[in-house]
N, C-alpha and C positions, 0 to 999 in steps of 0.2 A: 523478411519476418514479420510475422503477423504479432501486434502490440497484445500483451497479457495482461490481464487485471487479476489479482488475489482478491478476493472479498471474503473478510472475516465478520461475521453477523449472525448473532444468537437468534433474531426475530426473523421466522419463516416468511413472513410475507414482505417484511422490509427487505430481506436477502434475495427474494424473487424481484421484486421492485428493482433493486439497484442491479442484479442481474440482467434483467431486460433492458434497462436504460443503457448500461455499458455495451451490452451486446448490438443494441439498434446504433451506436458508434462506431462499431465495425471491431469492436477488440473482442478477443476470446478470453472468457472467465474461466478461473480457476477455482473450484468451490460452487458456489460458498461454503464456507465450514463455519462450524459454530462453537468451537473450543480452541483453546490455545495448543493443546495437544495436538488436534486434527490440522491446524494452520501451520505448526512446525513440522508434522509429519508431511504435510504437501510442501513444503520447502526444501526438503530432503530431496524429494522427487523432482521437482521443476521450480525454476526461477521465474518468477512474475516479472514483467517489465516495472510495473508499479504494485501498489495494494491500497484497499479500502478498508479501513479498519473501522468497528464499534469499539468503544473503550472498555464499556462492561458486558462480559459474555457470562450472564447467569451471575454467579459468585465469584466468577475470575474477573481479572482485569487483563486487557490484551498487551500489557507492557512488555513482556517476554518475546511476543512477536515483533512487535515496535522495535525492540533493541535488536533482534536478530536481522530485520530488514535493513536498519539502519547501519550495522557492522557489514553487511553485503553491498550497501551503496545502492540499495533499492528504494526510490522515493515512494513516500506513501501519504495518505490524507485521513482523517477520520471522517466519520459519518456519525457526530453527535448532536445531542441538544444542548451541552456544554458549551459556554463561552469560552472557558479556558480549559482545554483538553489537558495540559499538563498538570493541574490540580487534581485531577483524577487518574491519570496515567502516568506521571512522573516527567522528569527532565526530558526524556524522549520524545515526549509529544510538544514539548516546546517549540512554537511557531510553526507546525504544520497546518496545512491547509485544512478547513474544516468544511465539508459540503452541508452539514447541519442535517437535522433529522427532525421533519421529514425534509426530504430535499427535492429541488425541481431539476427536472432534466437538463434544464439550462446551465445551472449552477454546477452540475456534476459535469458537464461536458467541458466546461470552462476548466475546473479543477483536473480533469482528466488531461486537457491539452498542457495545463502548467506543469503536472509532474510528467508528461512525456518529455517536454522539453529538459527536463532535469534527467531524466532516464538516458535521454538521447546524450546528453553531455557527459554524463558517466560513463556510458558506454565508449562512447568516442575516445575519451581520456584513456582508458583501458587498453582499447585497441590500437590506439597511435603510438601511446609509449608506456608499453607493457611492462619495460624495466622498471619504472616507477612506481607501478603497483606494490612493488616489493622491495622497495627502498634502493634499488641498484643503481649504480650511476654507469653511463656509457662510457668506455674507453676512447 
């Protein structure tokens, strides 16, 4: 299965730059999308392996997307100039990787590697022990 990355970024040139860098690393990109509504709609259609989020999308904050990803167990990072993404995006952003803005391809590749490790661990947990996902115990 090919690794997929959702990109949520409202600045066109940055979005295209992120998309190109992610694709050069062998990932398939969902998006980029520039609004919370479009990101949530895309998540209804297909779940990515990981996501890269800009915190501010015009007049809105990406927090609802981050909360949805978190509830689905999908690891994400931010692409932000903020040192503390949680101050702008809320507690769901606490401790997430920040590729920075602008970012280098090397930094982005390292964060994708770390997110992929998290994603693989989450998927294998659900695939190996599906009853645990729903709080059920085997008899």
